[in-house]
N, CA, C and O atoms as CSV, one atom per row, in Angstrom:
chain,resi,resn,atom,element,x,y,z
A,1,UNK,N,N,-20.039,47.773,-37.111
A,1,UNK,CA,C,-20.434,46.997,-36.715
A,1,UNK,C,C,-21.765,47.008,-36.259
A,1,UNK,O,O,-21.859,47.726,-35.264
A,2,UNK,N,N,-22.798,46.512,-36.585
A,2,UNK,CA,C,-24.635,46.565,-36.239
A,2,UNK,C,C,-23.965,45.803,-34.601
A,2,UNK,O,O,-23.005,45.198,-34.124
A,3,UNK,N,N,-25.358,46.412,-34.267
A,3,UNK,CA,C,-25.123,45.903,-32.986
A,3,UNK,C,C,-25.524,44.214,-32.574
A,3,UNK,O,O,-24.997,43.649,-31.616
A,4,UNK,N,N,-26.822,43.369,-33.728
A,4,UNK,CA,C,-26.907,42.723,-33.233
A,4,UNK,C,C,-25.571,41.512,-34.127
A,4,UNK,O,O,-25.800,40.305,-34.062
A,5,UNK,N,N,-24.401,41.962,-34.815
A,5,UNK,CA,C,-23.486,41.410,-34.666
A,5,UNK,C,C,-22.494,40.741,-34.129
A,5,UNK,O,O,-21.927,39.653,-34.230
A,6,UNK,N,N,-22.429,42.359,-33.130
A,6,UNK,CA,C,-21.418,42.711,-31.691
A,6,UNK,C,C,-22.333,41.936,-30.702
A,6,UNK,O,O,-21.541,41.384,-29.939
A,7,UNK,N,N,-23.335,41.682,-30.406
A,7,UNK,CA,C,-23.806,40.676,-29.549
A,7,UNK,C,C,-23.837,39.427,-30.112
A,7,UNK,O,O,-24.097,38.619,-29.220
A,8,UNK,N,N,-23.667,38.782,-31.378
A,8,UNK,CA,C,-23.326,37.645,-31.512
A,8,UNK,C,C,-21.976,37.301,-31.376
A,8,UNK,O,O,-21.731,36.241,-30.799
A,9,UNK,N,N,-21.290,37.810,-31.684
A,9,UNK,CA,C,-20.184,37.473,-31.379
A,9,UNK,C,C,-19.388,37.695,-29.831
A,9,UNK,O,O,-18.308,37.233,-29.465
A,10,UNK,N,N,-20.178,38.415,-29.228
A,10,UNK,CA,C,-20.175,37.979,-27.547
A,10,UNK,C,C,-20.443,37.085,-26.888
A,10,UNK,O,O,-19.845,36.654,-25.901
A,11,UNK,N,N,-21.955,36.497,-27.684
A,11,UNK,CA,C,-22.274,35.235,-27.050
A,11,UNK,C,C,-21.888,34.006,-27.808
A,11,UNK,O,O,-22.145,32.890,-27.355
A,12,UNK,N,N,-21.301,34.175,-28.908
A,12,UNK,CA,C,-20.238,33.351,-29.515
A,12,UNK,C,C,-19.286,33.229,-28.576
A,12,UNK,O,O,-18.936,32.061,-28.403
A,13,UNK,N,N,-18.638,34.192,-27.775
A,13,UNK,CA,C,-17.112,34.033,-27.307
A,13,UNK,C,C,-17.717,33.505,-25.943
A,13,UNK,O,O,-16.930,32.766,-25.350
A,14,UNK,N,N,-18.596,33.652,-25.480
A,14,UNK,CA,C,-19.275,33.745,-23.981
A,14,UNK,C,C,-19.364,32.034,-24.286
A,14,UNK,O,O,-19.152,31.362,-23.276
A,15,UNK,N,N,-19.699,31.124,-25.761
A,15,UNK,CA,C,-20.062,29.973,-25.052
A,15,UNK,C,C,-18.787,29.804,-24.995
A,15,UNK,O,O,-18.363,29.588,-23.859
A,16,UNK,N,N,-17.752,29.836,-26.127
A,16,UNK,CA,C,-16.523,29.161,-26.378
A,16,UNK,C,C,-15.845,29.249,-25.062
A,16,UNK,O,O,-15.479,28.173,-24.589
A,17,UNK,N,N,-15.593,30.399,-24.334
A,17,UNK,CA,C,-15.301,30.583,-22.980
A,17,UNK,C,C,-16.237,28.935,-22.008
A,17,UNK,O,O,-16.035,27.980,-21.258
A,18,UNK,N,N,-16.744,29.293,-22.396
A,18,UNK,CA,C,-18.213,28.346,-21.595
A,18,UNK,C,C,-17.374,26.932,-21.559
A,18,UNK,O,O,-16.856,26.121,-20.790
A,19,UNK,N,N,-17.575,27.177,-22.723
A,19,UNK,CA,C,-17.176,25.385,-22.700
A,19,UNK,C,C,-15.783,25.513,-22.959
A,19,UNK,O,O,-15.573,24.711,-23.869
A,20,UNK,N,N,-14.649,26.111,-22.644
A,20,UNK,CA,C,-13.688,25.698,-22.373
A,20,UNK,C,C,-13.636,25.749,-20.513
A,20,UNK,O,O,-12.972,25.010,-19.786
A,21,UNK,N,N,-14.195,26.421,-20.266
A,21,UNK,CA,C,-14.603,26.143,-18.495
A,21,UNK,C,C,-14.525,24.938,-18.424
A,21,UNK,O,O,-13.467,24.388,-18.120
A,22,UNK,N,N,-15.755,24.206,-18.721
A,22,UNK,CA,C,-16.677,23.370,-18.469
A,22,UNK,C,C,-15.383,22.185,-18.844
A,22,UNK,O,O,-15.128,21.436,-17.901
A,23,UNK,N,N,-14.837,22.038,-19.698
A,23,UNK,CA,C,-13.785,20.956,-20.136
A,23,UNK,C,C,-12.706,20.949,-19.138
A,23,UNK,O,O,-12.149,19.926,-18.743
A,24,UNK,N,N,-12.433,22.181,-18.741
A,24,UNK,CA,C,-10.822,22.086,-17.879
A,24,UNK,C,C,-11.766,21.852,-16.520
A,24,UNK,O,O,-11.183,21.174,-15.673
A,25,UNK,N,N,-13.298,22.339,-16.095
A,25,UNK,CA,C,-13.789,21.634,-14.755
A,25,UNK,C,C,-13.943,19.951,-15.072
A,25,UNK,O,O,-14.441,19.161,-14.270
A,26,UNK,N,N,-13.431,19.604,-16.353
A,26,UNK,CA,C,-13.709,17.894,-16.078
A,26,UNK,C,C,-12.235,17.704,-15.795
A,26,UNK,O,O,-11.829,17.089,-14.809
A,27,UNK,N,N,-11.494,18.231,-16.656
A,27,UNK,CA,C,-10.581,17.876,-16.627
A,27,UNK,C,C,-9.885,17.281,-15.445
A,27,UNK,O,O,-9.411,16.171,-15.206
A,28,UNK,N,N,-10.023,18.791,-14.567
A,28,UNK,CA,C,-9.674,19.115,-13.044
A,28,UNK,C,C,-10.390,18.137,-12.319
A,28,UNK,O,O,-9.660,17.567,-11.509
A,29,UNK,N,N,-11.514,17.755,-12.320
A,29,UNK,CA,C,-12.118,16.601,-11.524
A,29,UNK,C,C,-11.911,15.655,-11.470
A,29,UNK,O,O,-12.107,14.935,-10.491
A,30,UNK,N,N,-11.243,15.208,-12.952
A,30,UNK,CA,C,-10.441,13.650,-13.163
A,30,UNK,C,C,-9.456,13.141,-12.626
A,30,UNK,O,O,-9.057,12.079,-12.146
A,31,UNK,N,N,-8.910,15.022,-12.992
A,31,UNK,CA,C,-7.324,14.741,-12.265
A,31,UNK,C,C,-7.247,14.706,-10.846
A,31,UNK,O,O,-6.271,14.312,-10.208
A,32,UNK,N,N,-8.181,15.081,-10.436
A,32,UNK,CA,C,-8.770,15.364,-8.176
A,32,UNK,C,C,-9.143,13.990,-7.877
A,32,UNK,O,O,-9.190,13.595,-6.713
A,33,UNK,N,N,-9.470,13.071,-9.098
A,33,UNK,CA,C,-10.408,12.109,-8.457
A,33,UNK,C,C,-8.481,10.786,-8.870
A,33,UNK,O,O,-8.133,9.847,-8.155
A,34,UNK,N,N,-8.113,11.031,-9.511
A,34,UNK,CA,C,-7.021,10.175,-9.514
A,34,UNK,C,C,-6.160,10.215,-8.674
A,34,UNK,O,O,-5.572,9.327,-8.058
A,35,UNK,N,N,-6.080,11.615,-8.659
A,35,UNK,CA,C,-4.773,12.157,-7.059
A,35,UNK,C,C,-5.295,11.341,-5.886
A,35,UNK,O,O,-4.454,10.860,-5.126
A,36,UNK,N,N,-6.840,11.087,-5.607
A,36,UNK,CA,C,-7.096,10.816,-4.402
A,36,UNK,C,C,-6.790,9.358,-4.395
A,36,UNK,O,O,-6.297,8.810,-3.409
A,37,UNK,N,N,-7.147,8.596,-5.737
A,37,UNK,CA,C,-6.994,7.534,-5.329
A,37,UNK,C,C,-5.399,6.757,-5.483
A,37,UNK,O,O,-5.154,5.551,-5.486
A,38,UNK,N,N,-4.492,7.871,-5.600
A,38,UNK,CA,C,-2.930,7.466,-5.670
A,38,UNK,C,C,-2.696,7.474,-4.878
A,38,UNK,O,O,-1.828,6.675,-4.526
A,39,UNK,N,N,-3.492,8.729,-3.572
A,39,UNK,CA,C,-3.004,9.405,-2.102
A,39,UNK,C,C,-3.349,8.229,-1.483
A,39,UNK,O,O,-2.561,7.925,-0.588
A,40,UNK,N,N,-4.301,7.427,-1.661
A,40,UNK,CA,C,-5.238,6.354,-0.869
A,40,UNK,C,C,-3.638,5.051,-1.417
A,40,UNK,O,O,-2.665,4.881,-0.682
A,41,UNK,N,N,-3.735,4.669,-2.175
A,41,UNK,CA,C,-2.848,3.508,-2.420
A,41,UNK,C,C,-1.581,3.898,-2.070
A,41,UNK,O,O,-0.762,2.981,-2.133
A,42,UNK,N,N,-1.001,5.349,-1.594
A,42,UNK,CA,C,0.482,5.650,-0.849
A,42,UNK,C,C,0.161,5.561,0.182
A,42,UNK,O,O,1.033,5.116,0.928
A,43,UNK,N,N,-0.958,5.843,0.721
A,43,UNK,CA,C,-1.267,5.308,2.548
A,43,UNK,C,C,-0.998,4.103,2.476
A,43,UNK,O,O,0.037,3.649,2.963
A,44,UNK,N,N,-2.159,3.147,1.662
A,44,UNK,CA,C,-2.088,1.522,2.032
A,44,UNK,C,C,-0.906,1.257,1.644
A,44,UNK,O,O,-0.810,0.145,2.164
A,45,UNK,N,N,-0.106,1.389,1.223
A,45,UNK,CA,C,1.211,1.027,0.613
A,45,UNK,C,C,2.265,1.786,1.733
A,45,UNK,O,O,3.332,1.206,1.939
A,46,UNK,N,N,2.063,2.748,2.282
A,46,UNK,CA,C,3.350,2.741,3.410
A,46,UNK,C,C,3.028,2.066,4.898
A,46,UNK,O,O,3.787,1.649,5.773
A,47,UNK,N,N,1.357,2.146,4.798
A,47,UNK,CA,C,0.930,0.853,6.015
A,47,UNK,C,C,2.141,-0.509,6.090
A,47,UNK,O,O,2.998,-0.732,6.946
A,48,UNK,N,N,1.801,-1.255,4.845
A,48,UNK,CA,C,1.799,-2.696,4.303
A,48,UNK,C,C,3.072,-2.209,4.457
A,48,UNK,O,O,3.324,-2.640,5.583
A,49,UNK,N,N,4.619,-1.260,3.900
A,49,UNK,CA,C,5.601,-0.787,3.865
A,49,UNK,C,C,6.100,-1.191,6.058
A,49,UNK,O,O,7.167,-1.640,6.478
A,50,UNK,N,N,5.031,-0.852,6.768
A,50,UNK,CA,C,5.503,-0.444,8.263
A,50,UNK,C,C,5.107,-1.992,8.747
A,50,UNK,O,O,5.764,-2.601,9.591
A,51,UNK,N,N,4.290,-2.365,8.283
A,51,UNK,CA,C,4.297,-3.774,8.870
A,51,UNK,C,C,5.328,-4.687,8.427
A,51,UNK,O,O,5.743,-5.444,9.304
A,52,UNK,N,N,5.846,-4.798,7.265
A,52,UNK,CA,C,6.857,-5.950,6.660
A,52,UNK,C,C,7.911,-5.595,6.885
A,52,UNK,O,O,8.855,-6.163,6.336
A,53,UNK,N,N,8.149,-4.391,7.888
A,53,UNK,CA,C,9.520,-3.656,8.255
A,53,UNK,C,C,9.310,-4.306,9.336
A,53,UNK,O,O,10.337,-4.932,9.598
A,54,UNK,N,N,8.463,-4.495,10.149
A,54,UNK,CA,C,8.307,-4.912,11.643
A,54,UNK,C,C,8.825,-6.409,11.510
A,54,UNK,O,O,9.766,-6.996,12.045
A,55,UNK,N,N,7.905,-6.787,10.642
A,55,UNK,CA,C,7.976,-8.210,10.159
A,55,UNK,C,C,9.338,-8.953,10.325
A,55,UNK,O,O,9.578,-9.781,11.203
A,56,UNK,N,N,10.585,-8.342,8.902
A,56,UNK,CA,C,11.427,-8.313,9.206
A,56,UNK,C,C,12.300,-7.911,10.345
A,56,UNK,O,O,13.253,-8.688,10.396
A,57,UNK,N,N,12.346,-7.083,11.197
A,57,UNK,CA,C,12.664,-7.191,12.474
A,57,UNK,C,C,12.795,-8.053,13.440
A,57,UNK,O,O,13.664,-8.329,14.267
A,58,UNK,N,N,11.399,-8.547,13.071
A,58,UNK,CA,C,11.369,-10.190,13.838
A,58,UNK,C,C,12.475,-10.873,13.498
A,58,UNK,O,O,13.555,-11.210,13.981
A,59,UNK,N,N,11.681,-10.991,12.235
A,59,UNK,CA,C,12.828,-12.349,11.649
A,59,UNK,C,C,14.561,-12.127,11.825
A,59,UNK,O,O,15.340,-13.073,11.943
A,60,UNK,N,N,14.836,-11.153,11.817
A,60,UNK,CA,C,16.224,-10.809,12.058
A,60,UNK,C,C,16.676,-10.991,13.664
A,60,UNK,O,O,17.732,-11.452,14.097
A,61,UNK,N,N,15.616,-10.516,14.337
A,61,UNK,CA,C,16.028,-11.317,15.851
A,61,UNK,C,C,16.421,-12.744,15.990
A,61,UNK,O,O,17.303,-13.264,16.674
A,62,UNK,N,N,15.320,-13.376,14.962
A,62,UNK,CA,C,15.050,-15.209,15.167
A,62,UNK,C,C,16.297,-15.428,14.713
A,62,UNK,O,O,16.973,-16.222,15.368
A,63,UNK,N,N,16.936,-14.768,13.448
A,63,UNK,CA,C,18.168,-14.898,13.096
A,63,UNK,C,C,19.319,-14.812,13.793
A,63,UNK,O,O,20.085,-15.775,13.792
A,64,UNK,N,N,19.627,-13.622,14.510
A,64,UNK,CA,C,20.493,-13.978,15.216
A,64,UNK,C,C,20.303,-14.427,16.956
A,64,UNK,O,O,20.964,-14.506,17.992
A,65,UNK,N,N,19.178,-14.603,16.531
A,65,UNK,CA,C,19.465,-15.919,18.175
A,65,UNK,C,C,19.734,-17.758,17.264
A,65,UNK,O,O,20.270,-18.788,17.671
A,66,UNK,N,N,19.302,-17.530,16.427
A,66,UNK,CA,C,19.607,-18.924,15.767
A,66,UNK,C,C,21.182,-18.972,15.682
A,66,UNK,O,O,21.808,-19.890,16.211
A,67,UNK,N,N,21.835,-17.881,14.950
A,67,UNK,CA,C,22.985,-18.024,14.786
A,67,UNK,C,C,24.051,-18.001,16.210
A,67,UNK,O,O,25.091,-18.625,16.426
A,68,UNK,N,N,23.389,-17.125,16.942
A,68,UNK,CA,C,24.581,-17.227,18.404
A,68,UNK,C,C,24.012,-17.814,19.652
A,68,UNK,O,O,24.747,-17.755,20.637
A,69,UNK,N,N,22.437,-18.559,19.846
A,69,UNK,CA,C,22.096,-19.464,21.352
A,69,UNK,C,C,21.718,-20.500,20.752
A,69,UNK,O,O,20.901,-20.579,19.835
A,70,UNK,N,N,22.408,-21.461,21.348
A,70,UNK,CA,C,22.836,-22.962,20.655
A,70,UNK,C,C,21.257,-23.386,21.099
A,70,UNK,O,O,20.344,-23.790,20.380
A,71,UNK,N,N,21.288,-23.118,22.692
A,71,UNK,CA,C,19.801,-23.767,22.893
A,71,UNK,C,C,19.001,-23.416,22.258
A,71,UNK,O,O,18.162,-24.210,21.831
A,72,UNK,N,N,18.969,-22.221,21.990
A,72,UNK,CA,C,17.671,-21.821,21.342
A,72,UNK,C,C,17.650,-22.955,19.631
A,72,UNK,O,O,16.746,-23.602,19.102
A,73,UNK,N,N,18.863,-22.759,19.317
A,73,UNK,CA,C,18.945,-23.563,18.319
A,73,UNK,C,C,17.815,-24.713,17.908
A,73,UNK,O,O,16.874,-24.862,17.129
A,74,UNK,N,N,18.867,-25.757,19.433
A,74,UNK,CA,C,18.523,-26.638,19.932
A,74,UNK,C,C,16.131,-26.696,20.225
A,74,UNK,O,O,15.337,-27.357,19.557
A,75,UNK,N,N,15.962,-26.179,20.866
A,75,UNK,CA,C,14.581,-25.693,21.238
A,75,UNK,C,C,13.933,-25.811,20.183
A,75,UNK,O,O,13.072,-26.686,20.087
A,76,UNK,N,N,14.250,-24.832,19.024
A,76,UNK,CA,C,13.417,-24.696,17.702
A,76,UNK,C,C,13.668,-26.174,17.303
A,76,UNK,O,O,12.663,-26.809,17.622
A,77,UNK,N,N,14.809,-27.161,16.607
A,77,UNK,CA,C,14.647,-28.383,16.086
A,77,UNK,C,C,13.673,-28.803,16.884
A,77,UNK,O,O,12.674,-29.055,16.210
A,78,UNK,N,N,13.508,-29.001,18.087
A,78,UNK,CA,C,12.790,-30.140,18.793
A,78,UNK,C,C,11.538,-29.807,18.282
A,78,UNK,O,O,11.002,-30.598,17.505
A,79,UNK,N,N,10.860,-28.539,18.655
A,79,UNK,CA,C,9.649,-28.059,18.176
A,79,UNK,C,C,8.899,-28.147,16.741
A,79,UNK,O,O,7.794,-28.484,16.316
A,80,UNK,N,N,10.136,-27.652,16.235
A,80,UNK,CA,C,9.817,-27.934,14.707
A,80,UNK,C,C,10.176,-29.160,13.492
A,80,UNK,O,O,9.592,-29.138,12.409
A,81,UNK,N,N,11.142,-30.146,13.813
A,81,UNK,CA,C,11.466,-31.301,13.320
A,81,UNK,C,C,10.438,-32.499,14.194
A,81,UNK,O,O,9.848,-33.445,13.673
A,82,UNK,N,N,10.444,-32.171,15.453
A,82,UNK,CA,C,10.132,-33.039,16.293
A,82,UNK,C,C,11.568,-34.367,16.967
A,82,UNK,O,O,11.385,-35.520,17.356
A,83,UNK,N,N,12.987,-33.522,16.860
A,83,UNK,CA,C,13.944,-34.076,16.943
A,83,UNK,C,C,14.190,-34.832,18.963
A,83,UNK,O,O,13.859,-34.177,19.951
A,84,UNK,N,N,14.590,-35.748,19.001
A,84,UNK,CA,C,14.299,-36.093,20.376
A,84,UNK,C,C,16.446,-36.595,20.708
A,84,UNK,O,O,17.180,-36.918,19.775
A,85,UNK,N,N,16.855,-36.516,21.985
A,85,UNK,CA,C,17.823,-37.500,22.423
A,85,UNK,C,C,17.746,-38.672,22.203
A,85,UNK,O,O,16.844,-39.421,21.826
A,86,UNK,N,N,19.177,-38.827,22.575
A,86,UNK,CA,C,18.550,-40.435,22.396
A,86,UNK,C,C,18.346,-40.773,23.999
A,86,UNK,O,O,18.595,-40.132,25.020
A,87,UNK,N,N,17.625,-42.425,23.680
A,87,UNK,CA,C,16.599,-42.422,25.072
A,87,UNK,C,C,15.601,-41.602,25.458
A,87,UNK,O,O,15.420,-41.417,26.662
A,88,UNK,N,N,14.833,-41.010,24.549
A,88,UNK,CA,C,14.401,-39.726,25.041
A,88,UNK,C,C,12.703,-39.840,23.866
A,88,UNK,O,O,12.602,-40.029,22.654
A,89,UNK,N,N,12.028,-39.703,24.548
A,89,UNK,CA,C,10.594,-40.443,23.839
A,89,UNK,C,C,10.101,-38.588,23.629
A,89,UNK,O,O,10.422,-37.633,24.337
A,90,UNK,N,N,9.251,-38.626,22.410
A,90,UNK,CA,C,8.210,-37.617,21.960
A,90,UNK,C,C,6.906,-37.914,21.989
A,90,UNK,O,O,6.466,-38.928,21.447
A,91,UNK,N,N,6.303,-37.216,22.509
A,91,UNK,CA,C,4.574,-37.097,22.314
A,91,UNK,C,C,4.257,-36.234,21.697
A,91,UNK,O,O,4.616,-35.057,21.745
A,92,UNK,N,N,3.384,-36.860,20.904
A,92,UNK,CA,C,2.362,-35.442,20.009
A,92,UNK,C,C,1.271,-35.645,20.393
A,92,UNK,O,O,0.872,-36.782,20.644
A,93,UNK,N,N,0.497,-34.501,20.531
A,93,UNK,CA,C,-0.661,-34.669,20.988
A,93,UNK,C,C,-1.474,-33.754,19.601
A,93,UNK,O,O,-1.017,-32.809,18.958
A,94,UNK,N,N,-2.648,-34.365,19.481
A,94,UNK,CA,C,-3.105,-33.625,18.121
A,94,UNK,C,C,-4.324,-32.470,18.878
A,94,UNK,O,O,-5.084,-32.760,19.802
A,95,UNK,N,N,-4.223,-31.139,18.179
A,95,UNK,CA,C,-5.368,-30.263,19.114
A,95,UNK,C,C,-6.345,-29.806,18.360
A,95,UNK,O,O,-7.260,-29.153,18.862
């Protein structure tokens, strides 16, 4: 095999290898960017989950009080619905 043909074969092989490496680098960069985005989404979702679980726990406490504490039920009804006892006046002030 002539030397020039051998060098040409090596050069073409090197170019093909570089092309493959460049293609893999592009795919790796895209995959890394997607992974970073998904990871950030997961972090935000976990934070939101903690917030929602906290709110749920607060609402469960309110629900339990509504089920078991008649004085609390009366207070909530009076405040939210403006109910009053007989011969009682309710004054509402706009803020």
